[in-house]
C-alpha positions in Angstrom: 0.0 -0.1 -0.2 1.3 3.3 -1.1 2.0 6.0 1.4 -0.7 8.3 0.1 -3.2 5.3 0.2 -2.3 4.5 3.9 -2.9 8.5 4.9 -6.4 8.6 3.2 -7.0 5.2 5.0 -6.4 6.6 8.4 -8.2 10.1 7.3 -11.3 7.8 6.9 -10.9 5.9 10.0 -10.2 9.4 11.9 -13.6 10.6 10.2 -15.4 7.5 11.1 -14.3 7.6 14.4 -15.3 11.4 15.0 -18.8 10.9 13.4 -19.4 7.7 15.9 -18.0 10.0 18.6 -20.5 12.9 17.6 -23.4 10.7 17.6 -22.6 9.0 20.9 -22.6 12.9 22.4 -25.5 13.6 20.5 -27.0 10.6 22.1 -25.8 11.2 25.6 -27.3 14.7 25.4 -30.7 13.7 24.3 -30.5 11.5 27.5 -29.4 13.9 29.8 -32.0 16.1 28.5 -34.7 13.6 29.2 -33.2 13.3 32.7 -33.4 16.8 33.3 -37.1 16.9 31.9 -38.0 14.1 34.2 -36.2 16.1 37.2 -37.9 19.0 36.2 -41.4 17.2 36.4 -40.5 15.5 39.5 -39.5 18.8 41.2 -42.6 20.2 39.7 -45.0 17.6 41.3 -42.7 18.1 44.5 -43.5 21.8 44.7 -47.2 21.3 44.0 -47.4 18.7 47.0 -45.6 21.0 49.2 -47.8 23.6 48.5 -50.7 21.5 49.3 -49.2 20.2 52.4 -48.5 23.9 53.5 -52.3 24.9 52.7 -53.5 21.6 54.7 -51.5 22.6 57.5 -52.5 26.1 57.4 -55.9 25.3 57.3 -55.7 23.1 60.6 -53.9 25.8 62.1 -56.7 28.1 61.2 -59.2 25.7 62.4 -57.5 24.7 66.0 -56.9 29.0 66.3 -59.9 30.3 68.5 -61.6 26.8 68.7 -62.0 25.9 65.0 -64.1 27.1 62.3 -67.2 25.8 63.5 -66.8 27.8 66.6 -66.7 31.1 64.2 -69.8 29.5 62.3 -72.2 29.6 65.3 -75.0 31.9 65.6 -75.7 32.1 69.5 -72.8 34.7 69.8 -74.3 37.9 72.0 -74.3 39.8 68.7 -76.0 37.7 66.0 -79.4 38.6 66.3 -78.2 42.6 65.8 -76.1 41.8 62.6 -78.8 39.6 61.2 -81.1 42.5 61.7 -78.7 45.2 60.6 -77.9 42.8 57.4 -81.6 42.7 56.3 -82.8 46.1 57.2 -79.8 48.4 56.6 -77.6 46.4 53.9 -80.9 44.7 52.4 -78.7 41.2 52.1 -80.7 38.0 52.6 -77.9 35.8 53.7 -74.4 35.9 54.3 -71.8 34.6 51.8 -69.1 31.9 52.9 -66.6 33.2 55.3 -68.8 36.3 56.0 -70.3 35.1 59.4 -67.4 33.6 60.4 -65.1 36.7 60.0 -67.4 39.2 61.7 -67.6 36.7 64.8 -63.9 36.8 64.9 -63.5 40.6 64.8 -66.4 40.9 66.9 -64.7 38.7 69.6 -61.6 41.2 69.2 -59.3 38.5 67.5 -57.0 39.2 64.8 -58.1 37.8 61.7 -56.8 37.7 57.8 -59.6 37.0 55.1 -58.6 36.1 51.6 -61.5 36.2 49.2 -62.1 36.9 45.8 -62.8 40.4 44.3 -66.5 40.4 44.8 -67.1 38.1 47.4 -68.3 40.3 50.0 -65.2 41.6 52.0 -66.2 45.1 52.7 -69.4 43.7 54.7 -67.0 42.0 57.0 -66.1 45.2 58.8 -69.0 47.6 57.8 -71.7 45.7 59.7 -69.5 45.1 62.7 -68.9 49.1 62.5 -72.6 49.6 62.4 -73.3 47.7 65.6 -70.2 48.5 67.6 -69.5 51.9 69.9 -66.5 53.9 68.6 -65.1 54.0 65.2 -63.9 51.6 62.7 -60.4 52.8 61.1 -60.1 51.4 57.3 -56.6 51.5 56.0 -57.2 51.7 51.9 -54.5 52.3 49.2 -56.5 54.2 46.6 -58.9 57.2 46.6 -61.1 55.7 43.9 -61.7 52.5 46.1 -62.4 54.7 49.3 -64.8 56.6 47.0 -66.9 53.4 45.8 -67.2 52.3 49.6 -68.1 55.8 50.7 -70.5 56.2 48.2 -72.3 53.0 48.8 -72.3 53.7 52.6 -73.8 57.0 52.1 -76.6 55.5 50.4 -77.2 53.1 53.2 -77.1 56.5 55.9 -74.0 55.2 57.3 -71.6 58.3 58.5 -68.7 57.2 56.7 -65.5 59.8 55.8 -62.4 60.0 54.6 -59.3 62.1 55.4 -56.8 62.6 52.6 -55.7 65.4 50.5 -58.5 66.0 48.7 -61.0 66.4 51.9 -62.2 69.6 52.2 -60.1 71.7 55.0 -63.5 72.3 57.1 -64.3 68.8 57.1 -60.5 67.8 58.0 -60.8 70.0 61.1 -64.2 68.3 62.0 -63.0 64.7 62.0 -59.6 65.7 63.7 -61.7 67.0 66.5 -63.9 64.1 66.5 -60.6 61.6 66.9 -59.4 64.1 69.5 -62.6 63.7 71.6 -64.1 67.2 70.8 -67.4 66.9 69.4 -67.5 63.1 70.0 -70.6 63.1 71.9 -72.8 64.4 68.8 -70.9 62.4 66.4 -72.3 59.7 64.4 -69.1 58.6 62.5 -68.7 54.9 62.0 -65.9 54.4 59.7 -63.2 56.6 59.0 -60.7 55.7 55.7 -57.4 56.6 55.9 -54.7 56.1 53.3 -51.1 54.4 54.5 -49.1 57.7 53.2 -51.7 60.0 55.6 -50.6 57.4 58.2 -47.0 57.2 57.5 -46.2 60.9 56.8 -48.6 62.6 59.4 -47.5 62.4 63.0 -50.5 64.2 64.0 -52.9 61.7 63.0 -51.1 58.8 65.0 -51.3 61.2 68.1 -55.2 61.6 67.0 -55.7 57.9 67.3 -53.8 57.5 70.2 -56.4 59.8 71.9 -59.2 57.6 70.2 -57.3 54.7 71.8 -57.3 56.2 75.2 -61.0 56.9 75.6 -62.1 53.6 74.3 -63.1 54.8 70.8 -61.1 52.9 68.7 -63.4 50.1 67.4 -61.2 48.1 65.2 -58.5 48.5 62.7 -59.1 47.1 58.9 -56.4 46.8 56.6 -57.7 46.9 53.0 -55.7 45.2 50.2 -53.2 43.8 53.2 -51.0 42.2 50.8 -49.5 45.6 50.0 -47.8 45.1 53.4 -45.7 42.3 51.9 -42.5 43.1 50.2 -42.8 39.4 48.6 -46.6 40.4 47.3 -47.1 41.7 43.6 -48.0 45.2 44.8 -45.7 46.1 47.9 -46.1 49.7 48.9 -43.3 51.0 51.4 -46.1 53.2 53.7 -47.8 49.9 54.3 -45.2 48.8 56.5 -45.6 51.6 58.9 -48.9 49.9 60.0 -46.4 47.3 62.0 -46.6 50.0 65.1 -50.2 49.5 65.6 -50.2 46.2 67.4 -47.4 47.8 69.6 -49.2 51.0 70.2 -52.8 49.9 70.2 -52.4 46.2 71.7 -56.0 45.8 72.4 -57.2 46.9 69.0 -58.2 43.8 66.8 -56.8 43.9 63.0 -58.7 42.6 60.1 -56.8 42.2 56.8 -58.5 41.9 53.6 -57.0 40.7 50.3 -58.3 38.9 47.1 -54.5 37.5 46.4 -52.1 36.4 48.9 -49.5 33.2 48.9 -48.6 31.4 51.8 -45.0 33.3 51.7 -46.9 36.5 51.8 -49.6 35.6 54.5 -46.5 34.6 56.7 -44.8 38.2 56.1 -48.0 39.5 56.8 -48.4 37.9 60.2 -44.8 38.8 60.9 -44.7 42.8 59.8 -48.2 43.0 61.7 -47.3 41.0 64.8 -50.4 38.8 64.5 -48.8 35.3 64.5 -52.1 33.9 66.1 -54.6 35.6 63.8 -57.4 33.5 62.5 -57.0 32.8 58.7 -59.9 32.2 56.3 -59.3 31.6 52.8 -62.6 31.7 50.3 -62.3 29.5 47.1 -61.1 31.3 43.9 -62.9 29.3 41.3 -65.1 31.9 39.4 -67.2 30.6 36.9 -68.3 33.7 35.4 -64.8 34.9 34.4 -63.2 34.2 31.2 -60.3 35.6 29.0 -60.6 36.2 25.1 -57.5 37.5 23.2 -58.1 39.7 20.1 -55.0 40.1 17.4 -54.3 43.6 17.5 -54.2 45.5 14.1 -51.0 47.7 13.5 -53.1 50.4 12.2 -54.3 52.8 15.2 -57.8 53.7 13.7 -58.4 49.8 13.0 -57.8 49.1 16.7 -60.1 51.6 17.9 -62.8 50.7 15.2 -62.4 47.1 16.5 -62.6 48.3 20.1 -66.0 50.3 19.3 -67.3 47.1 17.5 -66.6 44.6 20.4 -68.6 47.2 23.1 -71.3 47.9 20.6 -72.1 44.4 19.8 -71.1 42.7 23.0 -71.6 45.0 25.7 -73.9 47.7 24.3 -75.0 50.0 27.2 -73.2 47.7 30.0 -70.6 48.7 32.5 -67.0 48.2 32.0 -63.3 49.4 31.9 -60.8 50.2 28.9 -57.4 50.0 30.4 -54.7 52.3 28.7 -51.1 52.5 28.9 -50.9 56.1 28.8 -53.0 59.4 29.5 -52.8 60.1 25.5 -54.3 56.7 24.9 -56.9 57.1 27.6 -58.1 60.7 26.2 -57.9 58.9 22.3 -59.9 55.8 23.1 -62.4 57.8 25.2 -62.9 60.2 22.1 -63.4 57.7 19.7 -65.9 55.8 22.1 -67.9 58.9 22.4 -67.8 59.9 18.5 -69.6 56.2 18.6 -72.3 57.2 20.9 -71.0 55.1 23.6 -71.1 56.7 27.1 -67.3 57.0 28.0 -65.5 59.1 30.5 -61.6 59.4 31.3 -59.9 58.6 34.5 -56.0 58.9 35.1 -53.7 60.9 37.2 -53.8 64.1 35.0 -57.2 64.7 36.2 -58.1 66.9 39.1 -59.4 64.9 42.0 -62.7 66.5 42.0 -63.1 65.6 38.0 -62.0 61.8 38.9 -64.5 61.6 41.6 -67.3 63.1 39.6 -66.5 60.5 36.5 -66.3 57.8 39.2 -69.6 58.4 40.5 -71.3 59.0 37.0 -69.9 55.3 36.4 -71.0 53.8 39.6 -74.6 55.5 38.7 -74.4 54.0 35.0 -74.5 57.9 33.6 -71.2 56.8 32.0 -71.2 53.3 30.7 -67.5 52.7 30.3 -64.3 54.1 32.1 -61.2 54.8 29.9 -58.5 54.8 32.5 -54.7 54.2 33.3 -53.8 52.1 36.3 -55.1 55.0 38.7 -58.4 53.3 38.6 -58.1 49.8 39.6 -57.3 48.2 42.9 -60.7 47.4 44.5 -63.1 49.3 42.7 -66.6 47.9 43.8 -69.1 47.8 41.0 -71.5 44.8 40.8 -72.5 45.1 37.2 -69.1 45.5 35.5 -69.4 42.9 32.6 -65.9 43.3 30.9 -62.2 44.7 31.1 -60.4 45.4 28.0 -56.7 45.9 27.9 -56.2 48.3 25.0 -52.5 49.1 25.0 -50.8 45.5 25.3 
């Protein structure tokens, strides 16, 4: 065999060996990928089981705290006949929804409680009804003025004295509220519920001084923390001012705390308990399956005018004269979308941070009264909005 032939043969053998090694490596990679996928699946199953076990343990702890759920389902507490009377005569509600009675019994027993219930489940009644039958004032910490306006609008229609203390509260009303908290005019006051923002509490030391006076004169009924998941930095909507609420249990130890939220993981719940210093609070968690809700995705045209036309057609054909919200990314989008809807005889209004507080309140109330059907808004309008007949939410700017 010539030297050239031998060299070519060696090259062929080397090439074959390389190919064989490449195939072997590829097969090994496939096997490793299969192992990784199996391990990922196994990990996913273990995480799911871990969560199930945590929920089971937490439900057991919730049952054993305060003698169990059955204890709180009782209807022979001293206040039960009164709350039934107020429920039917004032709130016009025939029966309690799941976990409402239990939560009301817990807070009226002066125990701390966290209630996790989906939007529209009736969380507000769990503090409004106790506030009506209790002596003193219920303090409600709520993050958004739009949410407060919703609640106050509904309560005023029921002739319940509810007020808010925030930047948009008229000065004369602020003075009157502070005098009530301070003990002046308290004898003639009918105030039952006072709404405060977390920012108002954390940035205004005089408010805490007034609440201290309220506490010392036994007129501080209970503390309600709405959207309580905002306390936790692990939550999806953490707000630094909420952390200031950790001072309440130390400063007002006898006041029961009721935290309300529609969304909280186990990690968030643990964090809330630690921050608010309510480790032994009763926890109620309502089921989250909402059969009346569904998602639908539309392909958006690259032409802006066509998108607006599709939006108009969707509202007119599927939700004519029904209440809804169209969310936009910017204030300009809000104005443009609102204008287009109005041009097509859809009763629409704008809501964004660029409007005055008075203008936002006016459009909000018109929407609540169904004088305006569609709110075009940025995220300034959203968390905790309470309107029972909202039939659609459209995200325009995704």
